[in-house]
C-alpha positions as CSV (number, residue, x, y, z in Angstrom):
1,X,-12.6,93.0,-10.8
2,X,-14.8,92.3,-7.8
3,X,-18.4,91.3,-7.8
4,X,-21.0,92.8,-5.5
5,X,-24.3,91.3,-4.5
6,X,-26.7,93.4,-2.5
7,X,-30.1,92.5,-1.1
8,X,-33.0,94.8,-2.1
9,X,-35.9,92.8,-0.6
10,X,-36.4,89.3,0.9
11,X,-40.0,88.1,1.0
12,X,-41.1,85.0,3.1
13,X,-44.4,83.3,2.8
14,X,-45.3,80.4,5.1
15,X,-41.6,79.8,5.7
16,X,-40.8,78.2,9.1
17,X,-43.8,79.8,10.8
18,X,-43.5,83.2,9.2
19,X,-46.8,83.7,7.4
20,X,-45.6,86.6,5.3
21,X,-42.8,89.1,5.8
22,X,-40.7,91.3,3.5
23,X,-37.3,92.6,4.5
24,X,-37.0,95.9,2.6
25,X,-33.2,96.4,2.6
26,X,-33.0,98.6,-0.5
27,X,-29.4,97.6,-0.9
28,X,-28.2,99.2,2.4
29,X,-27.3,98.2,5.8
30,X,-30.3,97.0,7.8
31,X,-31.1,96.3,11.4
32,X,-33.9,93.8,12.2
33,X,-35.3,94.0,15.7
34,X,-37.3,91.3,17.4
35,X,-37.9,89.3,20.5
36,X,-36.7,85.8,20.7
37,X,-38.6,83.3,18.4
38,X,-40.0,86.2,16.3
39,X,-38.1,85.0,13.2
40,X,-34.8,86.9,13.0
41,X,-32.7,83.8,12.3
42,X,-35.4,82.6,10.0
43,X,-34.6,85.5,7.7
44,X,-31.0,84.2,7.4
45,X,-32.3,80.6,6.9
46,X,-34.6,81.8,4.1
47,X,-31.8,83.7,2.5
48,X,-29.4,80.7,2.4
49,X,-32.3,78.3,1.4
50,X,-33.2,80.5,-1.5
51,X,-29.7,80.0,-2.9
52,X,-28.5,76.6,-1.6
53,X,-31.3,74.5,-0.2
54,X,-29.8,74.6,3.3
55,X,-30.4,76.7,6.5
56,X,-27.9,79.1,8.1
57,X,-26.4,76.2,10.1
58,X,-25.5,74.4,6.9
59,X,-28.3,71.7,7.4
60,X,-30.1,70.4,4.4
61,X,-32.8,68.4,6.2
62,X,-34.2,71.2,8.3
63,X,-38.0,71.7,8.5
64,X,-39.2,74.8,6.7
65,X,-43.0,74.1,6.9
66,X,-45.3,76.0,9.2
67,X,-46.3,74.1,12.4
68,X,-49.5,74.3,14.5
69,X,-49.5,72.5,17.9
70,X,-46.4,70.7,16.7
71,X,-48.0,69.4,13.5
72,X,-47.4,70.5,9.9
73,X,-50.1,72.6,8.2
74,X,-51.0,71.1,4.9
75,X,-52.1,72.7,1.7
76,X,-49.6,75.7,2.0
77,X,-47.0,76.9,-0.5
78,X,-43.7,77.8,1.2
79,X,-42.1,80.6,-0.7
80,X,-39.0,82.8,-0.5
81,X,-38.2,85.5,-3.1
82,X,-35.2,87.7,-3.2
83,X,-34.6,90.9,-5.2
84,X,-30.9,91.7,-5.7
85,X,-28.5,94.0,-7.3
86,X,-25.6,92.1,-8.9
87,X,-22.9,94.4,-10.2
88,X,-25.5,97.1,-10.9
89,X,-28.1,94.8,-12.5
90,X,-31.3,93.8,-10.8
91,X,-31.9,90.0,-10.3
92,X,-34.9,88.2,-9.0
93,X,-34.8,84.7,-7.6
94,X,-37.8,82.8,-6.1
95,X,-38.4,79.2,-4.8
96,X,-41.7,77.7,-4.0
97,X,-41.9,74.5,-1.9
98,X,-45.3,72.8,-2.3
99,X,-47.1,69.7,-1.2
100,X,-48.1,67.2,-3.9
101,X,-51.5,65.6,-3.6
102,X,-52.8,62.9,-6.0
103,X,-56.0,60.9,-6.5
104,X,-55.6,57.2,-6.9
105,X,-57.8,55.5,-9.4
106,X,-61.2,54.8,-7.9
107,X,-60.7,57.2,-5.0
108,X,-62.7,60.4,-4.5
109,X,-60.1,62.1,-2.2
110,X,-56.5,63.1,-2.9
111,X,-53.6,61.8,-0.9
112,X,-50.4,63.4,0.1
113,X,-47.6,61.9,-2.1
114,X,-44.5,64.2,-1.5
115,X,-43.2,67.6,-2.3
116,X,-42.2,69.7,-5.3
117,X,-40.0,72.7,-5.6
118,X,-40.5,75.3,-8.3
119,X,-37.8,77.7,-9.4
120,X,-38.1,81.2,-10.9
121,X,-35.4,83.5,-12.4
122,X,-36.6,87.1,-12.9
123,X,-40.2,85.8,-12.7
124,X,-39.6,83.1,-15.4
125,X,-40.2,79.5,-14.3
126,X,-36.9,77.6,-14.6
127,X,-35.5,74.2,-14.1
128,X,-33.4,73.2,-11.1
129,X,-30.3,72.8,-13.3
130,X,-30.7,76.3,-14.8
131,X,-31.3,77.8,-11.4
132,X,-28.3,76.1,-9.8
133,X,-26.1,77.0,-12.7
134,X,-27.0,80.7,-12.3
135,X,-26.3,80.6,-8.5
136,X,-23.0,78.8,-9.1
137,X,-22.0,81.4,-11.7
138,X,-22.5,84.1,-9.0
139,X,-20.5,82.4,-6.3
140,X,-19.7,78.9,-5.1
141,X,-21.6,77.7,-2.0
142,X,-18.6,77.2,0.3
143,X,-17.3,80.7,-0.5
144,X,-20.7,82.3,-0.1
145,X,-21.1,80.9,3.4
146,X,-17.7,82.2,4.4
147,X,-18.7,85.7,3.3
148,X,-22.2,86.0,4.7
149,X,-21.9,84.8,8.3
150,X,-19.3,86.1,10.8
151,X,-19.5,82.8,12.8
152,X,-19.2,80.4,9.9
153,X,-15.4,80.4,9.6
154,X,-14.7,79.8,13.3
155,X,-17.8,77.8,14.4
156,X,-18.7,75.6,11.4
157,X,-15.4,75.0,9.6
158,X,-13.0,72.2,10.8
159,X,-9.7,73.6,11.9
160,X,-8.0,71.8,9.0
161,X,-10.3,73.6,6.6
162,X,-9.7,76.9,8.3
163,X,-6.0,76.4,8.0
164,X,-6.3,75.3,4.4
165,X,-8.4,78.5,3.6
166,X,-5.8,80.8,5.3
167,X,-3.0,79.2,3.2
168,X,-5.0,79.6,0.1
169,X,-5.6,83.3,0.8
170,X,-2.1,84.2,1.9
171,X,-0.1,81.6,0.0
172,X,2.2,78.9,1.5
173,X,5.9,79.4,2.1
174,X,8.3,77.2,0.2
175,X,10.6,74.8,2.1
176,X,13.6,76.6,0.5
177,X,12.4,80.0,1.9
178,X,12.1,78.4,5.4
179,X,15.5,76.8,5.3
180,X,17.1,80.0,3.9
181,X,15.7,82.0,6.7
182,X,17.3,79.8,9.4
183,X,21.0,78.8,9.0
184,X,20.4,76.0,11.6
185,X,18.3,74.2,9.0
186,X,21.0,74.0,6.3
187,X,21.6,70.3,6.8
188,X,17.9,69.4,6.5
189,X,17.7,68.9,2.7
190,X,20.5,66.3,2.9
191,X,18.7,64.5,5.7
192,X,15.3,64.5,3.9
193,X,16.7,63.0,0.7
194,X,13.8,64.4,-1.4
195,X,11.2,63.0,1.1
196,X,8.5,65.2,2.4
197,X,9.1,66.4,5.9
198,X,6.0,64.7,7.3
199,X,6.9,61.4,5.7
200,X,10.5,61.7,7.2
201,X,9.0,62.6,10.6
202,X,6.9,59.4,10.5
203,X,9.9,57.3,9.4
204,X,12.2,58.6,12.2
205,X,9.5,58.5,14.8
206,X,8.9,54.8,14.0
207,X,12.6,54.2,14.1
208,X,12.9,56.2,17.4
209,X,10.2,54.0,19.0
210,X,12.0,50.9,17.7
211,X,15.3,52.0,19.1
212,X,13.8,52.8,22.5
213,X,12.4,49.3,22.7
214,X,15.8,47.8,21.8
215,X,17.6,50.0,24.3
216,X,15.1,48.8,27.0
217,X,15.7,45.2,26.0
218,X,19.5,45.2,25.8
219,X,20.2,45.6,29.6
220,X,17.7,42.7,30.2
221,X,19.6,40.5,27.7
222,X,23.0,41.4,29.2
223,X,21.6,40.5,32.7
224,X,20.3,37.2,31.4
225,X,23.7,36.4,29.8
226,X,25.6,37.4,33.0
227,X,23.3,35.1,35.2
228,X,24.3,32.2,32.9
229,X,28.1,32.7,33.3
230,X,29.5,29.8,35.5
231,X,31.9,30.7,38.3
232,X,35.4,29.5,37.4
233,X,37.4,31.5,39.8
234,X,38.8,28.4,41.6
235,X,39.4,26.4,38.4
236,X,42.7,26.1,36.4
237,X,42.1,25.3,32.8
238,X,45.7,24.2,32.1
239,X,45.5,21.6,34.9
240,X,42.2,20.3,33.5
241,X,43.6,19.9,30.0
242,X,46.7,18.0,31.5
243,X,44.3,15.7,33.3
244,X,42.4,15.0,30.2
245,X,45.6,14.1,28.4
246,X,46.6,11.7,31.2
247,X,43.2,10.0,31.1
248,X,43.3,9.5,27.4
249,X,46.8,7.9,27.7
250,X,45.5,5.5,30.4
251,X,42.4,4.6,28.2
252,X,44.7,3.9,25.2
253,X,46.9,1.5,27.3
254,X,43.9,-0.4,28.4
255,X,42.6,-0.7,24.9
256,X,46.0,-2.1,23.8
257,X,45.7,-4.8,26.6
258,X,42.3,-5.8,25.3
259,X,43.6,-6.1,21.8
260,X,46.5,-8.3,23.0
261,X,44.2,-10.6,24.9
262,X,41.9,-11.0,22.0
263,X,44.8,-11.7,19.6
264,X,46.8,-13.9,22.1
265,X,49.4,-16.5,20.8
266,X,47.6,-19.6,22.1
267,X,44.5,-18.7,20.2
268,X,46.6,-17.7,17.1
269,X,48.4,-21.1,17.0
270,X,45.2,-23.1,17.4
271,X,43.6,-21.0,14.6
272,X,46.5,-21.8,12.3
273,X,46.1,-25.6,13.0
274,X,42.4,-25.3,12.2
275,X,43.2,-23.7,8.9
276,X,45.6,-26.6,8.0
277,X,43.0,-29.2,9.0
278,X,40.3,-27.4,6.8
279,X,42.7,-27.6,3.8
280,X,43.2,-31.4,4.4
281,X,39.4,-31.9,4.7
282,X,39.0,-30.2,1.3
283,X,41.6,-32.5,-0.3
284,X,40.0,-35.6,1.2
285,X,36.6,-34.6,0.0
286,X,37.9,-33.8,-3.5
287,X,39.7,-37.2,-3.8
288,X,36.6,-39.0,-2.5
289,X,34.3,-37.4,-5.0
290,X,36.7,-37.4,-7.9
291,X,36.0,-40.8,-9.6
292,X,32.3,-41.4,-9.3
293,X,31.2,-37.8,-9.6
294,X,33.2,-37.2,-12.8
295,X,31.5,-40.2,-14.5
296,X,28.1,-38.8,-13.3
297,X,28.9,-35.4,-14.7
298,X,30.0,-36.8,-18.1
299,X,26.7,-38.9,-18.3
300,X,24.6,-35.9,-17.5
301,X,26.3,-33.9,-20.1
302,X,25.8,-36.7,-22.7
303,X,22.2,-37.0,-21.8
304,X,21.6,-33.3,-22.2
305,X,23.3,-33.3,-25.6
306,X,21.2,-36.3,-26.8
307,X,18.0,-34.7,-25.5
308,X,18.8,-31.6,-27.5
309,X,19.4,-33.7,-30.7
310,X,16.2,-35.5,-30.1
311,X,14.3,-32.3,-29.8
312,X,15.7,-31.1,-33.1
313,X,14.7,-34.3,-34.9
314,X,11.2,-34.1,-33.4
315,X,10.8,-30.5,-34.6
316,X,11.8,-31.6,-38.1
317,X,9.2,-34.4,-38.1
318,X,6.5,-31.8,-36.9
319,X,7.5,-29.5,-39.8
320,X,7.2,-32.4,-42.4
321,X,3.8,-33.3,-41.0
322,X,2.6,-29.7,-41.3
323,X,3.9,-29.3,-44.8
324,X,2.2,-32.6,-46.0
325,X,-1.1,-31.5,-44.5
326,X,-0.9,-28.2,-46.3
327,X,-0.1,-29.9,-49.6
328,X,-3.0,-32.3,-49.2
329,X,-5.4,-29.4,-48.7
330,X,-4.1,-27.6,-51.8
331,X,-4.4,-30.9,-53.9
332,X,-8.0,-31.2,-52.7
333,X,-8.7,-27.6,-53.7
334,X,-7.1,-28.2,-57.2
335,X,-9.3,-31.3,-57.7
336,X,-12.4,-29.2,-57.1
337,X,-11.1,-26.6,-59.5
338,X,-10.4,-29.1,-62.3
339,X,-13.9,-30.6,-61.9
340,X,-15.5,-27.2,-62.3
341,X,-13.3,-26.5,-65.4
342,X,-14.4,-29.7,-67.0
343,X,-18.0,-28.9,-66.5
344,X,-17.5,-25.4,-67.9
345,X,-15.6,-26.8,-70.9
346,X,-18.4,-29.2,-71.8
347,X,-21.0,-26.5,-71.4
348,X,-19.2,-24.2,-73.8
349,X,-18.3,-27.0,-76.2
350,X,-22.0,-28.0,-76.5
351,X,-23.2,-24.5,-77.4
352,X,-24.8,-24.3,-81.0
353,X,-24.8,-21.3,-83.3
354,X,-28.2,-19.7,-83.9
355,X,-29.1,-16.8,-86.3
356,X,-32.3,-14.8,-87.1
357,X,-32.7,-15.0,-90.9
358,X,-35.5,-12.4,-91.0
359,X,-33.6,-9.2,-91.2
360,X,-35.1,-5.8,-91.8
361,X,-33.7,-2.3,-92.5
362,X,-33.7,-0.4,-89.2
363,X,-34.5,2.9,-91.0
364,X,-37.4,2.0,-93.3
365,X,-38.4,-1.4,-91.9
366,X,-38.1,-3.2,-95.4
367,X,-36.5,-6.7,-95.6
368,X,-32.8,-6.7,-96.5
369,X,-31.6,-8.4,-99.8
370,X,-30.7,-12.1,-99.5
371,X,-27.0,-11.6,-100.3
372,X,-26.8,-9.1,-97.3
373,X,-28.5,-11.5,-95.0
374,X,-26.3,-14.4,-96.0
375,X,-23.1,-12.3,-95.6
376,X,-24.3,-11.3,-92.1
377,X,-25.0,-14.9,-91.2
378,X,-21.5,-16.0,-92.3
379,X,-19.9,-13.2,-90.3
380,X,-21.8,-14.0,-87.1
381,X,-21.0,-17.7,-87.4
382,X,-17.3,-16.9,-87.8
383,X,-17.4,-14.7,-84.8
384,X,-19.3,-17.4,-82.7
385,X,-16.7,-20.1,-83.6
386,X,-13.8,-17.7,-82.7
387,X,-15.3,-16.8,-79.3
388,X,-16.0,-20.4,-78.5
389,X,-12.5,-21.6,-79.5
390,X,-11.0,-18.7,-77.4
391,X,-13.0,-19.7,-74.3
392,X,-12.2,-23.4,-74.7
393,X,-8.5,-22.6,-75.0
394,X,-8.7,-20.5,-71.8
395,X,-10.2,-23.4,-69.9
396,X,-7.6,-25.8,-71.3
397,X,-4.8,-23.5,-70.2
398,X,-6.2,-23.1,-66.7
399,X,-6.7,-26.9,-66.5
400,X,-3.1,-27.6,-67.5
401,X,-1.8,-25.1,-64.9
402,X,-3.9,-26.7,-62.1
403,X,-2.8,-30.2,-63.2
404,X,0.8,-29.2,-63.2
405,X,0.5,-27.7,-59.7
406,X,-1.2,-30.9,-58.5
407,X,1.6,-33.1,-59.9
408,X,4.2,-30.8,-58.2
409,X,2.4,-31.2,-54.9
410,X,2.2,-35.0,-55.2
411,X,5.9,-35.1,-56.0
412,X,6.6,-33.0,-53.0
413,X,4.5,-35.3,-50.8
414,X,6.5,-38.3,-52.0
415,X,9.7,-36.6,-51.0
416,X,8.2,-35.6,-47.6
417,X,7.1,-39.2,-47.0
418,X,10.6,-40.5,-47.5
419,X,12.1,-37.8,-45.2
420,X,9.4,-38.6,-42.6
421,X,10.4,-42.3,-42.7
422,X,14.1,-41.5,-42.4
423,X,13.6,-39.0,-39.5
424,X,11.3,-41.5,-37.8
425,X,14.0,-44.1,-37.6
426,X,16.5,-41.5,-36.4
427,X,14.1,-40.4,-33.6
428,X,13.7,-44.1,-32.6
429,X,17.5,-44.6,-32.4
430,X,18.0,-41.4,-30.3
431,X,15.2,-42.5,-27.9
432,X,16.9,-45.9,-27.5
433,X,20.3,-44.2,-26.8
434,X,18.8,-41.7,-24.4
435,X,17.2,-44.6,-22.5
436,X,20.5,-46.5,-22.1
437,X,22.3,-43.3,-20.9
438,X,19.7,-42.6,-18.3
439,X,19.9,-46.2,-17.0
440,X,23.7,-45.8,-16.7
441,X,23.3,-42.5,-14.8
442,X,20.9,-44.2,-12.3
443,X,23.4,-47.0,-11.8
444,X,26.4,-44.6,-11.3
445,X,24.5,-42.4,-8.9
446,X,23.7,-45.4,-6.7
447,X,27.4,-46.1,-6.4
448,X,28.2,-42.6,-4.9
449,X,28.8,-42.6,-1.0
450,X,28.7,-39.7,1.5
451,X,32.1,-38.2,2.4
452,X,31.3,-38.7,6.1
453,X,31.6,-42.4,5.5
454,X,35.3,-41.8,4.7
455,X,37.4,-42.6,7.9
456,X,40.2,-40.2,7.1
457,X,37.6,-37.3,6.6
458,X,35.9,-38.1,10.0
459,X,39.2,-38.2,11.8
460,X,40.2,-34.8,10.6
461,X,36.8,-33.4,11.6
462,X,37.4,-34.7,15.2
463,X,40.8,-32.9,15.3
464,X,39.2,-29.6,14.2
465,X,36.5,-29.9,16.9
466,X,39.1,-30.5,19.6
467,X,41.0,-27.4,18.5
468,X,37.8,-25.2,18.5
469,X,37.0,-26.3,22.0
470,X,40.4,-25.3,23.2
471,X,40.0,-21.9,21.6
472,X,36.7,-21.5,23.3
473,X,38.1,-22.2,26.7
474,X,40.9,-19.7,26.2
475,X,38.4,-17.1,24.9
476,X,36.2,-17.5,28.0
477,X,39.1,-16.8,30.3
478,X,40.1,-13.8,28.1
479,X,36.5,-12.4,28.1
480,X,36.5,-12.2,31.9
481,X,39.8,-10.2,31.8
482,X,38.5,-8.0,29.0
483,X,35.3,-7.3,30.9
484,X,37.3,-6.1,33.9
485,X,39.4,-3.9,31.7
486,X,36.4,-2.5,29.9
487,X,34.8,-1.5,33.2
488,X,38.0,0.4,34.1
489,X,37.9,2.1,30.7
490,X,34.3,3.2,31.3
491,X,35.2,4.8,34.6
492,X,38.2,6.6,33.0
493,X,35.9,7.9,30.2
494,X,33.3,9.2,32.6
495,X,36.1,11.0,34.5
496,X,37.4,12.4,31.2
497,X,33.9,13.6,30.1
498,X,33.5,15.3,33.5
499,X,36.8,17.2,33.2
500,X,36.1,18.1,29.5
501,X,32.7,19.5,30.7
502,X,34.5,21.7,33.1
503,X,36.9,22.8,30.3
504,X,33.8,23.5,28.1
505,X,32.5,26.0,30.7
506,X,35.5,28.2,29.8
507,X,34.1,28.4,26.2
508,X,30.7,29.3,27.7
509,X,32.3,32.1,29.6
510,X,34.1,33.3,26.5
511,X,30.9,33.2,24.4
512,X,29.0,35.0,27.1
513,X,31.6,37.7,27.3
514,X,31.6,38.1,23.5
515,X,27.8,38.3,23.6
516,X,27.9,41.0,26.3
517,X,30.5,42.9,24.3
518,X,28.3,42.6,21.2
519,X,25.2,43.8,23.1
520,X,27.1,46.7,24.6
521,X,28.4,47.7,21.2
522,X,24.9,47.4,19.8
523,X,23.7,49.6,22.7
524,X,26.3,52.3,21.9
525,X,25.4,52.2,18.2
526,X,21.7,52.5,19.0
527,X,22.3,55.3,21.5
528,X,24.3,57.1,18.8
529,X,21.6,56.5,16.2
530,X,18.9,57.7,18.7
531,X,20.9,60.9,19.3
532,X,21.1,61.4,15.6
533,X,17.4,60.8,15.2
534,X,16.7,63.2,18.1
535,X,18.7,65.9,16.2
536,X,16.7,65.2,13.0
537,X,13.5,65.5,15.0
538,X,14.8,68.7,16.5
539,X,15.6,70.1,13.0
540,X,12.1,69.0,11.8
541,X,10.5,70.8,14.7
542,X,12.7,73.8,14.1
543,X,11.6,73.8,10.5
544,X,8.0,73.7,11.4
545,X,8.4,76.4,14.0
546,X,10.3,78.6,11.6
547,X,7.7,78.0,8.8
548,X,4.8,78.6,11.2
549,X,6.3,81.8,12.5
550,X,6.7,83.0,8.9
551,X,3.2,81.8,8.0
552,X,1.6,83.4,11.1
553,X,3.4,86.6,10.4
554,X,2.4,86.5,6.7
555,X,-1.2,85.5,7.4
556,X,-1.8,87.8,10.4
557,X,-0.5,90.7,8.3
558,X,-3.6,90.3,6.1
559,X,-6.0,90.9,9.0
560,X,-6.7,94.0,11.1
561,X,-8.0,92.4,14.2
562,X,-7.9,88.6,13.9
563,X,-4.8,86.6,14.7
564,X,-4.1,82.9,14.1
565,X,-2.2,80.3,16.1
566,X,-1.1,77.6,13.6
567,X,0.8,75.3,15.9
568,X,0.9,74.1,19.5
569,X,3.8,72.9,21.5
570,X,3.3,69.5,23.1
571,X,4.5,68.2,26.5
572,X,7.4,66.4,24.9
573,X,8.5,69.6,23.1
574,X,7.2,68.5,19.7
575,X,4.8,70.6,17.6
576,X,1.4,69.7,16.3
577,X,-0.6,71.7,13.7
578,X,-3.7,73.6,14.8
579,X,-5.7,76.6,13.6
580,X,-7.0,78.7,16.5
581,X,-8.3,82.2,15.9
582,X,-7.4,84.8,18.6
583,X,-8.1,88.4,19.4
584,X,-5.7,90.3,21.6
585,X,-4.3,86.9,22.7
586,X,-7.6,85.5,23.7
587,X,-8.7,82.3,21.9
588,X,-11.9,82.4,19.9
589,X,-13.0,79.1,21.3
590,X,-12.5,80.0,25.0
591,X,-12.8,83.3,26.8
592,X,-13.7,85.6,23.8
593,X,-16.9,87.6,24.3
594,X,-19.7,87.7,21.6
595,X,-18.9,91.3,20.5
596,X,-15.3,90.4,19.8
597,X,-16.3,87.2,18.1
598,X,-18.6,89.1,15.7
599,X,-16.0,91.8,14.9
600,X,-13.3,89.2,14.4
601,X,-15.7,87.3,12.1
602,X,-16.3,90.5,10.2
603,X,-12.6,91.1,9.9
604,X,-12.1,87.7,8.5
605,X,-15.0,88.3,6.0
606,X,-13.4,91.5,4.9
607,X,-10.1,89.7,4.0
608,X,-11.9,86.8,2.4
609,X,-14.1,89.1,0.3
610,X,-11.0,90.9,-1.0
611,X,-9.3,87.6,-1.7
612,X,-12.3,86.0,-3.5
613,X,-13.3,89.3,-5.2
614,X,-16.9,89.0,-4.1
615,X,-19.0,91.1,-1.6
616,X,-22.3,89.7,-0.4
617,X,-24.8,90.6,2.3
618,X,-23.6,89.7,5.8
619,X,-26.2,88.4,8.3
620,X,-25.0,89.3,11.8
621,X,-27.0,87.3,14.4
622,X,-27.0,88.5,18.1
623,X,-25.9,91.9,16.8
624,X,-27.1,93.6,20.1
625,X,-24.0,92.3,21.7
626,X,-21.8,94.7,19.7
627,X,-21.6,98.4,20.6
628,X,-19.9,99.2,17.3
629,X,-19.4,97.0,14.3
630,X,-16.1,97.3,12.5
631,X,-16.2,98.8,9.0
632,X,-16.9,96.5,6.1
633,X,-17.5,97.0,2.4
634,X,-20.3,94.4,2.3
635,X,-23.9,95.1,3.0
636,X,-24.9,94.0,6.6
637,X,-28.1,92.7,8.0
638,X,-27.9,93.0,11.8
639,X,-30.3,90.7,13.7
640,X,-30.9,92.4,17.1
641,X,-32.7,90.9,20.1
642,X,-35.3,93.4,21.3
643,X,-37.7,92.2,24.0
644,X,-40.2,95.0,23.3
645,X,-40.5,94.1,19.6
646,X,-42.9,91.1,19.5
647,X,-43.0,91.4,15.7
648,X,-40.1,92.0,13.4
649,X,-39.1,95.6,12.9
650,X,-36.7,96.8,10.2
651,X,-34.6,99.9,10.3
652,X,-32.6,101.0,7.2
653,X,-29.9,103.6,7.4
654,X,-31.0,106.3,5.0
655,X,-27.4,107.1,4.1
656,X,-26.6,103.5,3.4
657,X,-29.7,103.3,1.2
658,X,-28.7,106.3,-0.8
659,X,-25.2,104.8,-1.4
660,X,-26.7,101.5,-2.4
661,X,-29.1,103.3,-4.9
């Protein structure tokens, strides 16, 4: 069920320089004539502002106040009111834009402090939220602008939004339908692997660029490797290897000669004689040291033993001294305790029994009978004597214990004294023995002589020195020979290294050839992959071409005059998405005259109105350019430039008015 909004009247007061004007449309098609700057476009601005707070160019911050000499006139209310038929019911909308003047405290004059906007629905003051909700319930802003201006779709929408709108109207075509329509695309689903086509295009485009870079670099790398290959055309590898073998044999022979020289028989014989002499020297020294040093060793061992025994005895003496000192301190403490006990015993023993003979009854206060008093005294005396005896016995018991402990300590001290005297004599004896042993050691050590004083030992040393000098002379002669041989070995090794270096160049050549083969194989693989990617890109482009052809056919079938170009072929053969409106092959953006632009815009509005199910008044600016407007179901307000009309003039088609009513 379609909605239809028709304009009955549009009244402007102080709006963009129009002091007051009423467009009496009566629901029919209207033509508004006027010279330039008489306010034709202002009518469209007022119409859009009334609904959406913007002008016809979709600007929100436009100036709607009246100007004089370039300055705003203050104190005016700027008002637009529209009377409409909405699905057969009359609707009134009004907005009033006013200046706000306030007086500050203490000031006699009011100051400008901003603007206010008042809203009215069917003459009833309303809040902005209510007003906006009503307008939104009629139609959304973006849809309304598409349906009320022939130029909005092509001039103000981005091409992406135009394309999106067309797809919403006509419906997209599924990938399956596109693939089914072109057998060449059968392999595409397998290639995409559930990825979106655009994502896959990005992946393979990136890989394609990477492969191109690699393909450009590989010849350079091959050239670098080739420049590094040594020229071995005049070199025989087998001959070089035979020469290395010969040089190694010569080096080994010379090394054997050096070993023979260093291990010569003359030196070997003299070294054996030296070993025999060293054995004889050890025997002489052992015999020389045997007697005196054994006695010294035995004396030192005896002294060490006696010192250990003396230390044990001295430790026992120290322990006895410590024990006696501890006993003496305890005896002193016991004597003090016994003295205190004696004083306490005499104090208790001297205590005398006392008794209060004047006894009275605690209840009535009368004196007790004599026999009761006497009995009480006897009982108290008996209790006193028992307690006194108990205390004295306790003191006696403690005194006996202390005395027994003292006697035990004195007895222990007597034993310690005897042990101390016995150990003292033993310590003295040990000290005397130790002194005698140390004297003997000093005497024995003074008798020991140096082995170098032994004539036999000195004679053997001279024989050893003579042999060592002979070895040194032989070695000096051998070293000269060895040096000459070593110089020859170094020359042979340098020659061998040089030949081995030449042999190593054959490995360099082999490695270089292997690297070139590897790079060439990599180049072939990349070329094959590049060809495969190119085929995938071709299929992707074919898919887009097929889909666009189907889309264009589907979309263009919905329009009578307008046609749409949805893709553009690039220089490299690829496709890029666009959305260009054309009429009879002429692009809207270049070459199309105003009359065609207006009629194409009306054709688009007709289709959009049918799609959205809403018909609204269409404001056609520069309508004088069109000889005949195409048919449309919507109400039209044609804005015609007329030089002779210095004030706006309105013509309403009587037939249109009758139909509207």
